[in-house]
C-alpha positions as CSV (number, residue, x, y, z in Angstrom):
1,M,260.8,45.3,-159.8
2,L,257.7,47.5,-158.4
3,H,257.6,50.9,-159.1
4,E,257.0,53.6,-156.5
5,V,253.8,55.6,-157.0
6,P,253.5,59.0,-155.3
7,A,251.2,59.0,-152.4
8,D,248.8,61.3,-154.0
9,R,248.2,58.9,-156.9
10,H,247.3,56.0,-154.8
11,P,243.6,55.3,-155.4
12,A,241.3,54.0,-152.7
13,R,242.1,50.2,-152.7
14,P,239.3,47.6,-152.8
15,R,239.4,45.1,-149.9
16,V,241.3,42.0,-151.1
17,Y,240.1,38.6,-149.4
18,G,242.1,35.4,-149.0
19,A,245.3,34.4,-147.6
20,T,247.3,37.4,-148.5
21,V,250.9,37.9,-147.1
22,D,251.5,41.6,-148.2
23,A,249.8,44.6,-149.2
24,N,250.8,44.1,-152.9
25,T,248.1,41.2,-153.0
26,R,250.5,38.3,-152.9
27,C,249.2,35.3,-151.3
28,V,250.3,32.1,-149.7
29,H,249.8,30.2,-153.1
30,Y,251.6,32.9,-155.2
31,A,254.3,35.0,-153.8
32,G,256.7,35.7,-156.4
33,P,258.0,39.3,-157.2
34,T,255.6,39.6,-160.2
35,D,252.4,38.0,-158.4
36,I,250.9,41.4,-157.8
37,V,247.3,41.1,-159.3
38,A,243.9,40.6,-157.5
39,I,241.0,39.3,-159.4
40,R,237.4,40.4,-158.9
41,F,235.4,37.3,-159.2
42,R,232.4,37.5,-161.3
43,C,230.4,35.0,-159.0
44,C,230.8,37.1,-155.6
45,D,232.3,40.5,-156.5
46,R,235.0,40.0,-154.3
47,F,238.6,40.5,-155.1
48,Y,241.1,37.6,-154.6
49,P,244.7,37.0,-155.3
50,C,244.0,33.7,-157.1
51,F,241.7,31.0,-157.7
52,Q,242.8,28.9,-154.9
53,C,242.2,31.8,-152.4
54,H,238.8,31.9,-153.7
55,A,238.4,28.2,-153.5
56,D,239.5,28.1,-149.9
57,A,237.1,31.0,-148.7
58,E,234.0,30.7,-150.6
59,S,231.3,27.9,-150.6
60,H,230.3,28.3,-154.3
61,P,232.4,27.7,-157.6
62,A,234.2,30.3,-159.4
63,A,232.4,31.9,-162.4
64,Q,234.3,33.1,-165.4
65,W,234.0,36.5,-167.0
66,A,232.5,36.3,-170.5
67,P,234.1,38.2,-173.5
68,A,231.1,40.7,-173.4
69,E,232.1,41.6,-169.9
70,W,235.7,42.3,-170.6
71,A,235.2,46.0,-170.2
72,E,234.7,45.4,-166.4
73,R,237.5,46.8,-164.1
74,A,238.0,43.5,-162.5
75,I,241.8,43.4,-162.1
76,L,243.7,45.2,-159.4
77,C,247.3,46.1,-159.6
78,G,248.9,45.4,-156.2
79,A,251.6,47.8,-156.6
80,C,249.8,51.0,-157.4
81,G,246.1,50.1,-156.5
82,Q,244.8,50.8,-160.1
83,T,241.8,48.8,-161.3
84,L,242.2,47.6,-164.9
85,T,239.4,46.3,-167.2
86,I,240.1,42.7,-168.1
87,E,240.7,43.6,-171.7
88,V,243.5,45.9,-170.9
89,Y,244.9,43.4,-168.3
90,R,244.9,40.6,-171.2
91,S,246.8,42.8,-173.5
92,V,249.8,44.0,-171.3
93,S,252.5,42.3,-169.3
94,A,252.9,45.3,-166.8
95,C,250.7,47.7,-165.2
96,P,249.9,50.6,-167.6
97,A,249.6,52.8,-164.7
98,C,252.7,52.2,-162.7
99,G,254.9,50.0,-165.0
100,S,255.0,46.9,-162.4
101,P,255.5,43.7,-164.4
102,F,252.9,41.1,-164.1
103,N,253.5,37.4,-163.8
104,D,253.1,36.0,-167.4
105,G,252.8,32.6,-166.0
106,C,249.2,33.8,-164.8
107,R,248.2,33.4,-168.5
108,L,248.2,29.7,-167.9
109,H,245.3,30.1,-165.7
110,A,243.2,32.6,-167.6
111,H,240.5,29.9,-168.2
112,L,239.9,29.9,-164.4
113,Y,238.8,33.5,-164.5
114,F,237.7,34.2,-167.9
115,Q,235.7,32.5,-170.6
116,V,238.6,31.3,-172.8
117,A,240.1,27.9,-173.9
118,P,242.2,26.3,-171.6
119,P,246.0,25.9,-172.5
120,T,246.9,22.9,-174.6
121,P,249.9,20.9,-173.2
């Protein structure tokens, strides 16, 4: 469930690239109720809803954020517009600013965005 954020608390949102389907950063690839984050890709400094949107729009491969860079505000909450550090995002299951839940299934794709080991089957 998305939580309402008062209009005076909406930060200026960065532009989100890719095939978005709504203002909450959902895309044609991931459009479930908790698919509300966009990731700022290290390689091009652009926010995309997912790795597939990035691959569809860019001619370069995605670069992953190194652990030493996890203090970067590279995660956008599509519900409230707050940007989170990678470190904070990886430690929560909902936006700390508005309480909207994030898709826990995204953790399976963490290795596509961050320098972490891929999940084991």
